[in-house]
N, C-alpha and C positions, 0 to 999 in steps of 0.2 A: 802769305795765306790769301788766294784769291778770293774775290767777293764770293765766288758760289762754296769755295770751300768753308769760309766763313758762315756762310747760311746754314751751311750742312751741319757743320760744327752746333749752330745755335739750338738749330733743330732736334739733334741728337741729344743734346743737355737739356732742353725743355722736355723732349720727352721722358728722357731718364728720371728727371725730376718730378714728372707730373705722375708717373710710377711711383715713385717715394709716395707723394701725398696723396696719390687717389684713395679712394675708400676702400678698405681691405675687400677680397672675392666675395662674392656670395657661393651661395652652394646649391644650386638650382637640380631641380628631379631630373634634369634632362644631363647634367656631366657630374656623376659621382663615380667615375673611373679614374680621373686624373688628380685637380685640385683638391676634392673632395674623398683623399682614401685618408685614412686611419691617422696620417700625419699632417692633414691639412691644419689651417689655423686662421682660415678667414670666418667672417661673419656668419653665424647661423641665423641671425633675426635682425636682418639688414632693416633700417629703416624704423628700427624700435632705439628709441634713446635711453639713456640711463634715467631711471624714474624719480621723480626728485619729489618733495613736498610742496604743491601751491594752494592749497589751504581751502576750506568748504566752499568757496564763492567759484573754484575751477570748473569748468565743464570740460577738462581736458580727461578723455577715458585713460590716458596713461600717466595719470601723475596721481597722486596720495591728497587725498581732502583732509584727512583727519590723523593719518601717521607720521608725524614728525620724530624722527627717531632720536635727535639729538635733545629734543625738548624734555625738561623734568616735570614729572608728574607725583607729587607724592613722595618727594624724597629720590625718588629715581628716574634716570630717561628711559625713556617708552622705549626704545632697543633693548635695554635692559631688563624693562617688565618683560616684555614679549619674547625674544628671543626667537625672531621666526627661522623656521626651515621649510626647505622645498621637497616632497616626497619623489625621488626617483621615478618610483615604479607607475605613480599615475600619470605625471606630467611627463615622462620620454617613454613609459611604455604602455602609455594608455591609449586603446586604438578604436576607443566608443562599441563596439563590439557586445552585443548583450545576448541572452540566452534566446532571442528572438530575430536577430541579426546580426549580419557579419561587418568586419571596421567599417570605419566612415571617416579615421582620419589617414591621411598618408603625407605624411610632413617631409619637406623638401629634402632633408639629408637620408634619409631610410630607404634602402635599397633591396628590402624583401627578406634579406639574411636575419640572422641569429649570430654569425660570424663574430669573432675578437676584434676583425679591422670595424666591423658595423658599432660594437660595443664601445670600442676607443672614440668612435668618431659622435654618437650619444655622449661620452662623460665629458668629451669639450664642449658639446651644445649646453650641459646641464650648466658648466662653469659660466659661459656666456651669460647663460640668463641669471644665475646667483648674481656675476656682477651687475646687470643691467637693474634687474629687482633691487639690488641695494641691500640683500641680506647676506649673510655671511655663514650659515649651517645649513647641511641636506641629510637625508636619510636615506639609506638602501636594504633592501634584502641580496643577500650572497647573488641568486641568479637572475635578479634585475639585472644587475650592471654586467656580468660576465655568463655567456653560456654556460650550459651543461654539461658534462662529458660524458661518454661511454662506460669511464670509469672514474673513481674518485680521485685517482692520482692527475688525470686529464682536467677533471673539473678545478679542480684546485690550483693548477696551472694557468689554465685560465683567467681563474680570479687575480692569478698574482700579477698578470700581467697588466690586466686592467687599472687593478689598484695600483699598479706602480707609476702609469699614467696620471693616476686622480691624486697622486702624493708629490708626483712633479707639479700640475697643477694647483696645488694648494699651497706650492714653495713660495715665500715672500708675499702672503696673504696671511688673513686671519681666517679663511675658510676652514671648514673643519666640518664633520658629521656629526650631528645631534646626538643620531643612534645607529645602529647597523643591528644587523639581525638575518638569522637565515630561513630561507623558505622551506618548509618544513610542511607543506601541504598540497602542491601542484602535480608532483611527481606521481606516477602510479605507485610506486614502493611506500606511500604515505595513505593510503587509502583507508586505512585503519586509525592512524595517526603516528607519530615519530617517536616520544616518550611512552606512550601509551598503547602501543601496538601490541598484539600479542604474539608477534614474530620476534625474536630477539635478535636476528641479524639487521633487522629494520629499524628497531633502539639503538642499536651499535652503529650503524651508518649515520641515523640523525646525530648521534654525540660526536662520531668524527666531524657532522658538517658543521655544527655548533662552534665545537672546537676551534676549527678554521676561520669561521666568519667573527669569532669574537677576538682572534690572534689580527685581522684584518681590519677590523673595529680599532683596536687598541693602536696598529701601525699607525693609521689614519688621524691619531688624534682625537678618537670618539668620546665624547665625553659621557654617555649611557648604552647600555644593549638591550633589547628589547625580546620578549619571547611572547610571541602571539601562537596559541593554540588552535587553529584553527578547525584540524580534526580530530583535537585532544579531548574525546569525551564518546559519546555511543550515541548510534542509533538503536539499537531494543538491548534491553535490561536483559533479555531472553537468552542471548547469548553471552553477555558480558561479565566478567568479573570486576564489579567497579572497584572492590576495595582494594584488589591487586594491583589493579592500575593505577589508581592515585597513590598507592604506595610507589612504584617505579615513576611515576611523574616527580614525587617528590625524589627521589634518588638521584634521578636525570639533576633535577634544578640544584640540589647539593653539590654534584659535581662539578656542575657550571660553576656556582660560588667558590666552591675551592679553585677552580684554573682560573678563575679570575685573580685571584692573590698567587697565583704560583705565576703567572705572566707578569706581574706587577701592573695589572688595570685598574688605574681608578676610579672607573664610570660607573655607575649605577647602572644595577640589574633590574630590569622593568619588566611586570608581567600587564597582558594588556588584554583586561575582560573583554567577552563577549557571551553572548547566551545560546545562541543557534547560528545556523548558515555560516559552514555548509554542513557542521553536525548537528543533528535534531537536540543532542544537548551536549554544549560543553562544559567541561569541568572548571573551569573559570568563569561563570555563569556571569557574576557584578563583583563589584567592591567589595562589599560586605564575603561574599562568598570566597574569593580570592584570601580577603584578611583570615578570615576562618582558616582553611588551608596552610595559610602558612602558618600560622599560630598551631596547630595541630603537629604541624612536621619540624616546628623551630627551625623557621625560615625569615621569621617575621622581621628581623633586624639586617636578612643580605639582601632584600628585593623590596623597591616601592611600586605603586602602579602608574603605568599609562593611560589613562583614562579617554576611551574617543566617545564623543558625544554621539553619535549614531548608534553605535554599542548601547550607550543607557539607555537611549528611547526604546532600541528592540528589548530591552529586558525590562521595561514597565516603568523605568524610572527618569526623572529628567536629568540634563548632564549636571545642572548645578547639585540635584541629589549625590551624586555620585562621587562630584569632587567634593563635596564636603564630608561623606563617608571617608573618603581618603584623607582627607586632610585631619580629619577628626582623630584618625588612626595615627597619624604620625606618617604617611605613606604617598601623601600626594608626589609623583616626582616628573608628570610630564604630558600632557593634552594633543590627543590629535586633535585638531580642530577641523570638525565636520559635523554635516549634518542630513535628516532625511526628511523624504516629503512624509508629512502624515498620512497622506491617503494611499501610499504605497508601503507595503510590509516588510519589504525588504532592506539590505545595507545600499542605499544611494549614493552616500560618500560625496555628496552636494558640499559645495563652501559656504562657510556660515557668513549668511547676509541679515540676521533677524538680529536689530539693534537691542531688544529686549531680552533674548538670550546671551547674547554677548555680554551685557551687562552684569546678568547673572553669574555669569562664569569669570567673568574679572571679578567679582565680590570674592570668590572663593581664592582667587589667586593673589591678590591683593591681603587678605587673612592670613593667607601661608606667606606672605612676605616675597613673593614671588616664587620661581621655580628652578632656578639655577641650582645645579647645575643641566636643568630640563628645560624646556621650553614650550614653544608651540609649531606642532608639525602639519601642516597642510597636508593631512590624509584625504584629500577630495580630487575630485576629477572633473574634467571639463563635460557637459551634458552632451550626449551622441550627436545632438544636432550642433552642435559649438566645432567647427572644423578649420577657424584660422588662426595661422600661429600666433596672432595679436591678443586671440582669447586668452591663451595661455596667460600673458601679462595681465591683461583685463582682470581674469577669474581670481588670481592672487591678489592682486592689487584692491580687489573688493573685499577677501575675508579679511585683509590686513587692516583696511579702515574702517571695518566693523567692529574689529576687536580694540581696535584703538579707539574708536566710537566707546563701545563699552567701557575702556577705560576712563575715559574722560569723565562719563558719566556716573562711575565711581566715585571720582574726586570729587563730583557735588556732592553727592551722596554724604561724603564723609565731614565734607566740610559744612551742610547745612547742618549734620547734626541729629535732625527729625526724625529719621530712623532708629537711629541706635537708640534714641531716648524711648520712643515708644516699646522698643525691645527690653531696654532695662526697667522701665517702669510694669512692665506685663510681669515680670520676676520679682519686683520690688520686696511683695513679703519672705522671700527667703534671704532678704539680706538682714533680715531678723535675728537676734541670737539664736533664739532656735532653728531658724533656717541654717544657720551657720553649722550646727552642728549636727544637722541632719547630712549636710554636704562634707563633715569633718568624718562622717561616719560613727558619730558619739552619741546618736540617738535613738535609744532601744524601743521595742512597741509598747514596753508599759510606759514609758514618761510619754508616748505621744496617744496614749490612750487617755488619759488625765487631762492632757490640753483638748484633747477632742471632747471629751466628757464637760470641761469648766467653759469652753468656746461654743459650744453647740452647733446649728448648721451654720457651714460657712458661707461667705457672700461669696459668690462669685463675678467678677467684672467681664465686660466685653472684652475681646481679644483684638477689635479694633484692625478687622483685615483691610477692610473697605480703605480704611487710612493708610494704612501701611501701604496699599496698592496705589494708592492715589500719591501717595510721598515719592514712590518710587516711580511711577509714571511722570511726574514733573521732571524728573530729571533726564529723562530721554531725548 
């Protein structure tokens, strides 16, 4: 071989080797037709490393400061307490648009279409994001991950094609959906609701759509299935037969519970309460209303509740109140981890960053011994003004760190014991024999009247609320 040929050979081999070890191709907005086709497997988030734990002193915005997944706290690893999940709709379908302005986000991989090819590209981006963030669960609506069709058959075909890709991407990993759901609120057919629509054809179509969504959730190994009835309610009672609509909704949910068993889906069925928006009054207003509905219709053993913190505040409650109400009724199944702005009266779906609120949330989670098979889903979106791809990671890191810090604070409170002792002391009088009789349902009014006569005016001790708040704040 001549020197020139040797040189040429070395250059060719070196070039080929460099092509193998070089960084994978990126997906610039200027080149969506070739290497960024639905089969493209390059990086969607070039320059973003796998997010790791660096501790509270870290100044790296792309690192966890408080969430250390393998660290054990209160007998469980942090990742098992949290079971974090990425919401496909906000993360990959959020545009930044609002009622007063157009979209502000133009992710590099988007081509402006809602085609099946584009849906597959988004799904690949979803899995890269999940892997780099270091979580193993995601949530979806059927129409978020695949385009609707002119017929139900076409919509189902589109969904099947994208779900097959998701199944392929999950292969060999521990990634799976925390839950799936059907989008029964955006299409004009659902303007009067789905399960509560006065039009029989809409009820039938909604049932078929939920059937399919349950099937693909099961196929992907989903651990739960959610019902969010954004339009299951009324705008005016003047033209509404509320009793009949509630009966219809109960029959719809009963059919869903029966179908779950028929297909062998072992996941939990969840209902997500919300008071209003978009409907003036939604039938699953809050946890207590939903629990009452489930009991009335004999569905209390078939469903649990997915509490969304922003929905809780819209209903006039704190998130902690809703979590405790669900927990005490044996219904706490999942949490949509977000928050609202106290100065804005609608559902802003912001990432939770308030340490105080996160600690209250984690108090309920620890008292519930965790959420499995549920978890924390980040039903939260970037602010309209945040437009960098990097912001998607920063927002999730902040939300995960906030809840992790809340868990650490709860561990401090439990180890200290002062707050628990304060509460126990406040109810100490019921630890007496008479108190035990009352709590066992064995003290009648005649017995209690005799004691009232004997004891006279009771002395009522202080609630020590400020002390309780002081103890709580000391853990933050």
